C-alpha positions in Angstrom: -7.2 16.1 -15.1 -4.7 14.8 -12.7 -4.8 17.5 -9.5 -7.5 19.4 -7.9 -7.7 22.4 -9.7 -11.5 22.9 -10.0 -14.5 22.6 -7.2 -14.9 19.1 -6.9 -18.0 19.4 -4.9 -19.6 20.9 -8.5 -18.1 17.7 -10.4 -19.5 15.5 -8.0 -22.8 17.2 -8.2 -23.1 16.1 -11.8 -22.5 12.4 -11.0 -25.5 10.2 -11.4 -27.8 9.6 -8.3 -26.2 6.1 -7.8 -23.0 7.1 -7.8 -23.7 10.0 -5.2 -25.0 7.6 -2.8 -22.4 5.2 -3.5 -19.5 8.0 -2.8 -21.7 9.7 0.2 -19.4 10.3 3.1 -15.9 10.6 0.9 -14.0 13.6 0.8 -13.8 15.3 -2.7 -10.3 14.5 -2.7 -11.0 11.0 -1.9 -13.7 10.5 -4.7 -11.2 12.2 -7.1 -8.6 9.5 -5.8 -11.3 6.6 -6.2 -13.1 7.6 -9.4 -11.0 9.8 -11.4 -7.4 8.2 -10.7 -5.5 7.4 -13.8 -3.1 5.3 -11.7 -2.9 1.8 -13.3 -1.6 -0.4 -16.5 -3.1 1.6 -19.2 -2.9 5.2 -19.8 -3.9 7.8 -22.5 -1.7 9.8 -23.9 -1.2 12.1 -27.1 -5.1 12.9 -27.3 -6.6 14.9 -29.9 -9.6 15.5 -31.5 -11.3 17.5 -34.4 -14.6 18.4 -35.8 -18.0 18.8 -34.5 -21.1 16.3 -34.1 -19.0 13.8 -35.7 -15.7 14.5 -34.2 -12.6 12.6 -35.1 -10.1 11.5 -32.2 -7.0 10.0 -31.8 -5.2 8.8 -28.9 -2.4 6.5 -27.8 -3.2 4.3 -25.2 -0.1 2.9 -22.7 -0.1 -0.5 -21.9 2.4 -2.1 -19.3 4.9 -3.2 -22.2 3.4 -1.3 -25.5 1.5 1.3 -27.2 -1.5 1.3 -29.5 -2.7 4.2 -31.4 -6.6 4.6 -31.6 -8.2 6.3 -34.2 -12.0 7.0 -34.7 -14.7 9.0 -36.1 -17.8 9.0 -34.1 -18.2 7.4 -30.7 -15.3 7.2 -28.2 -17.2 4.5 -26.2 -17.2 2.3 -29.5 -13.5 3.0 -30.4 -12.1 2.2 -26.9 -13.9 -0.8 -26.1 -12.8 -2.3 -29.5 -9.6 -1.3 -28.6 -9.4 -2.4 -25.0 -10.8 -5.7 -26.2 -8.2 -6.6 -28.7 -5.6 -5.9 -26.1 -7.2 -8.3 -23.8 -9.3 -6.0 -21.6 -13.1 -6.8 -22.3 -14.9 -4.1 -20.6 -18.6 -3.4 -21.1 -19.9 -0.1 -20.1 -23.3 -0.5 -18.2 -24.0 2.9 -17.4 -23.1 6.1 -19.3 -23.7 9.8 -17.5 -22.3 12.8 -19.1 -23.5 16.4 -18.2 -21.9 19.4 -19.3 -20.8 21.9 -16.4 -19.1 25.2 -16.1 -16.2 23.2 -15.4 -16.0 21.2 -18.6 -17.7 17.9 -19.8 -18.4 15.8 -17.0 -18.3 12.0 -17.5 -19.3 9.1 -15.4 -19.2 5.3 -16.7 -20.3 2.2 -14.7 -18.1 -0.7 -16.2 -17.8 -4.4 -15.7 -14.4 -6.3 -16.3 -13.6 -9.7 -14.9 -16.6 -9.9 -13.3 -16.3 -7.1 -11.4 -18.4 -3.6 -11.3 -17.4 -0.2 -10.7 -17.5 3.6 -11.7 -15.0 5.5 -13.5 -15.3 9.8 -13.7 -13.2 12.5 -15.7 -13.6 16.1 -16.5 -12.2 17.6 -19.6 -13.0 20.2 -22.0 -14.6 17.9 -24.7 -16.9 15.2 -24.4 -14.9 12.5 -26.2 -11.6 13.2 -24.0 -13.8 13.1 -20.9 -15.5 10.0 -22.2 -12.2 8.3 -23.1 -10.7 9.5 -19.7 -13.6 7.7 -17.4 -13.2 4.8 -19.2 -9.8 4.3 -18.8 -10.1 5.0 -14.8 -13.0 2.5 -14.9 -11.0 -0.3 -16.2 -7.9 0.4 -14.1 -10.1 0.6 -10.9 -11.3 -2.7 -11.5 -7.8 -4.5 -11.8 -6.9 -4.1 -15.4 
């Protein structure tokens, strides 16, 4: 999600306690810009997911000078972590929090990259897409 077309207060309320404490005092717009922004050297495009419990998904990751297709069955965290590592972005997911809300699936991930830690967040219709977008937001935020 790239615009504030939803009630961000509900989204923030779904965040884990530590992130809510970290972002205390931010307006919903500031929260969205800081934790959900997709600006940075890595972007996701051409997202597709199918299936139920063991969903299959595909995504195209756009790096500054190249594209990479990712296809996986099962965990988007494992697939993206591996793809990012292969491209020179060794990210570690320290905390993962996901919650289904009336707005969609809210995902919050605390990442570590290049010795820095920070949160990324996303809201999407499905669990896998929300996870992928939150991870990319987190990595971009940490200076990918």
